[in-house]
C-alpha positions in Angstrom: 12.9 -14.8 21.3 9.4 -14.0 20.5 10.5 -11.2 18.5 12.6 -13.8 16.3 9.8 -15.9 16.1 7.3 -13.1 14.5 10.4 -12.2 11.9 10.9 -16.0 10.9 7.2 -16.7 10.5 6.8 -13.4 8.5 10.0 -14.1 6.2 9.3 -17.9 5.6 5.5 -16.9 5.0 6.3 -14.3 2.8 8.8 -16.4 0.6 6.1 -19.2 0.5 3.6 -16.5 -0.7 5.6 -14.7 -3.2 6.4 -18.1 -5.0 3.1 -19.4 -4.9 1.1 -16.2 -5.3 -1.3 -16.7 -1.9 0.2 -13.4 0.0 1.7 -15.2 2.8 -1.1 -14.2 5.2 -2.7 -17.6 4.8 0.5 -18.8 6.6 1.3 -16.5 9.3 -2.5 -16.2 10.6 -2.7 -19.9 11.5 0.8 -20.3 12.6 0.8 -17.1 14.9 -2.7 -17.9 15.8 -1.5 -21.5 16.8 1.6 -20.2 18.7 -0.8 -17.9 20.6 1.6 -14.8 20.3 -1.3 -12.4 20.0 -4.7 -11.5 19.7 -6.9 -12.5 16.8 -7.2 -8.9 15.7 -3.7 -8.1 16.3 -2.4 -11.0 14.1 -5.0 -10.1 11.4 -3.6 -6.6 11.2 0.3 -7.3 11.6 -0.4 -10.2 8.8 -2.1 -7.6 6.7 0.5 -5.1 6.7 3.3 -7.7 6.4 1.4 -9.1 3.1 1.1 -5.5 1.9 4.7 -4.9 2.3 5.7 -8.3 0.3 3.3 -7.7 -2.2 3.9 -4.1 -2.9 7.6 -5.0 -3.4 6.5 -8.0 -5.8 4.2 -5.7 -7.9 6.9 -2.7 -8.1 9.8 -5.2 -9.2 7.6 -6.9 -11.5 6.5 -3.4 -13.3 9.9 -2.6 -13.3 11.2 -5.5 -15.1 8.5 -5.4 -17.6 9.4 -1.7 -18.4 12.8 -2.6 -18.6 12.2 -5.6 -21.0 9.5 -3.6 -23.0 6.9 -6.2 -22.0 3.2 -5.4 -21.8 0.3 -6.6 -19.8 -1.1 -9.6 -21.7 -3.6 -10.8 -19.5 -7.1 -8.5 -19.6 -9.4 -8.1 -16.8 -6.6 -8.1 -14.0 -7.3 -4.4 -13.2 -11.1 -4.8 -13.0 -10.0 -7.8 -10.6 -7.7 -5.6 -8.8 -10.3 -2.6 -8.3 -13.2 -5.1 -7.3 -10.6 -6.7 -4.8 -10.0 -3.1 -3.1 -13.7 -2.7 -2.6 -14.2 -6.1 -1.6 -11.2 -5.9 0.9 -13.0 -3.0 2.7 -16.1 -4.9 3.1 -14.6 -8.0 4.2 -12.6 -6.0 7.1 -16.2 -4.3 8.0 -17.8 -7.9 8.2 -14.9 -9.1 10.6 -15.4 -6.2 12.6 -19.3 -7.1 12.9 -18.1 -10.6 13.7 -15.7 -9.7 16.4 -18.2 -7.3 18.1 -21.0 -9.9 18.0 -18.9 -11.9 20.6 -17.9 -10.9 23.8 -14.8 -12.9 23.2 -12.8 -12.7 20.0 -12.0 -16.1 20.1 -15.0 -17.5 18.3 -14.4 -15.0 15.7 -10.6 -16.5 15.3 -12.2 -20.0 15.1 -14.6 -19.1 12.5 -11.6 -17.6 10.4 -9.7 -20.6 11.0 -12.4 -22.9 9.8 -13.0 -20.8 6.6 -9.1 -20.8 5.9 -9.3 -24.8 6.4 -12.2 -24.8 3.7 -10.8 -22.5 1.1 -7.2 -24.2 1.2 -8.9 -27.7 1.0 -10.9 -26.9 -2.0 -8.0 -25.4 -3.5 -6.0 -28.7 -2.8 -8.9 -30.6 -4.3 -9.3 -28.0 -7.5 -5.3 -28.4 -8.1 -5.5 -32.1 -8.3 -8.4 -32.2 -10.7 -7.4 -29.1 -12.6 -6.5 -30.9 -15.8 -10.2 -32.5 -16.1 -11.7 -29.2 -15.8 -12.0 -27.3 -19.0 -11.3 -23.3 -17.6 -13.4 -20.3 -18.8 -12.5 -16.9 -20.6 -13.6 -14.3 -18.2 -14.0 -11.3 -20.2 -16.8 -9.2 -19.0 -15.1 -6.0 -17.0 -18.4 -6.2 -14.8 -17.9 -9.9 -14.0 -14.3 -9.4 -13.2 -14.9 -6.6 -10.9 -17.8 -9.0 -9.2 -15.2 -11.8 -9.1 -12.5 -9.4 -7.5 -14.8 -8.1 -5.0 -15.4 -11.8 -3.8 -12.0 -12.4 -3.8 -11.3 -9.1 -1.6 -14.2 -9.7 0.8 -12.9 -13.1 1.7 -9.3 -11.8 2.0 -10.4 -8.9 4.3 -12.7 -11.0 6.4 -10.1 -14.1 6.8 -7.1 -11.5 7.2 -5.2 -13.7 4.6 -4.4 -11.5 1.9 -6.0 -13.4 -1.0 -4.8 -16.9 -0.3 -6.4 -20.0 -2.5 -9.3 -18.3 -3.8 -7.4 -15.9 -5.9 -5.5 -19.0 -7.7 -8.9 -20.8 -8.1 -10.5 -17.8 -9.9 -7.3 -17.4 -12.0 -6.9 -21.0 -12.8 -10.8 -21.4 -13.7 -11.9 -18.1 -14.8 -8.7 -17.2 -16.8 -7.0 -20.5 -17.7 -3.7 -19.4 -16.1 -0.9 -22.0 -15.1 0.5 -21.8 -11.8 3.4 -19.5 -12.2 1.5 -16.6 -14.0 -1.5 -17.4 -11.8 0.8 -16.4 -9.0 1.9 -13.1 -10.1 -1.3 -11.9 -11.1 -2.4 -12.9 -7.6 0.2 -10.7 -6.1 -1.1 -7.9 -8.3 -4.9 -8.3 -7.1 -3.5 -9.0 -3.1 -1.8 -5.6 -3.3 -5.1 -3.7 -3.9 -7.0 -5.7 -1.4 -4.5 -5.2 1.4 -4.1 -1.6 0.6 -7.6 -0.7 0.5 -8.2 -2.9 3.9 -5.2 -1.1 5.8 -6.7 2.1 4.5 -10.1 1.4 6.3 -8.4 0.2 9.2 -6.5 3.5 9.8 -9.5 5.5 8.6 -11.9 4.1 10.8 -8.9 4.2 14.0 -9.5 0.4 14.2 -6.0 -0.5 14.6 -5.3 -2.9 17.6 -2.5 -2.6 20.0 1.0 -4.1 19.2 4.3 -3.2 19.5 6.2 -1.4 17.0 9.2 -2.9 16.8 7.0 -6.3 16.1 5.3 -4.6 13.1 9.0 -3.6 11.8 10.3 -6.9 12.0 7.2 -8.4 10.4 7.3 -5.9 7.5 11.1 -6.4 7.1 10.5 -10.1 6.9 7.6 -9.4 4.5 10.0 -7.3 1.9 13.0 -9.7 2.5 10.6 -12.9 1.7 9.2 -11.2 -1.4 12.7 -10.6 -2.6 13.6 -14.4 -2.1 10.4 -15.7 -3.1 10.6 -13.9 -6.5 14.3 -15.1 -7.3 12.8 -19.0 -6.2 9.9 -18.5 -8.7 12.1 -17.5 -11.4 14.0 -20.4 -10.7 11.5 -23.2 -10.6 9.6 -25.1 -12.9 5.8 -24.8 -13.4 5.8 -28.6 -12.0 7.6 -27.8 -9.1 5.4 -25.1 -8.4 2.6 -26.9 -8.4 4.1 -29.6 -6.0 4.7 -26.5 -3.7 1.6 -25.4 -3.6 0.0 -28.8 -3.0 2.4 -29.3 -0.1 1.6 -25.8 1.4 -2.4 -26.2 0.8 -2.3 -29.7 2.9 0.0 -27.6 5.6 -2.3 -24.9 5.7 -5.5 -27.2 6.3 -3.7 -29.1 9.2 -2.8 -25.8 10.8 -6.2 -24.1 10.5 -8.0 -27.1 11.6 -5.7 -27.0 14.6 -6.5 -23.4 15.5 -10.2 -23.9 15.0 -10.5 -26.6 17.5 -8.0 -25.5 19.9 
């Protein structure tokens, strides 16, 4: 039964992550934490691997579709953002490791993560409601794009959420993107940040204990969720995507608050 729960959570979270561009980790982490199915370090690792699989599929499918149609990348700054996110992802993992080592019990670090996720989701929710009243900027400097990506990646790596709302806020405000284009760009950035985080974990031998079958099922759920989410993303309107994002952020705030105080 527990194995089925891991699979269903990864599948559902990856569908939402692919549709909204939030990666899925921001859903998986608080849900699995609330269910207390594993320790916080194990949850973060499994969630990161699942998000990497989902975003990897989404990026590969998107590149294939563009190559097939002859479409070219039209948004400048995405590669510096992605490179910055990769560097920031490593820094975030390092900070999380220090936070866990700071406490004899990893639970305080988990509560810190949950509180930060709740705050980020609440800020994204507030921004979504007021976005039409805020004039977006056009970030063109590669250095600033690199810095913005590093901040995004650091938050992603520390919180183990694979990007989440902070990516969307940056893409909304600094690049003037709509919800659907921002979702696609966010997955591109998430792929780099999660890949760098996983590589850092492997090189530093910081992989926590887990059942290999659980990882296999979650990665399968991530890829299947990426396929389903990509199909849904193409079918829904921008307005529907906005509504889905608002509802999802509200649920994430509630789940994260529960995880932080439980």
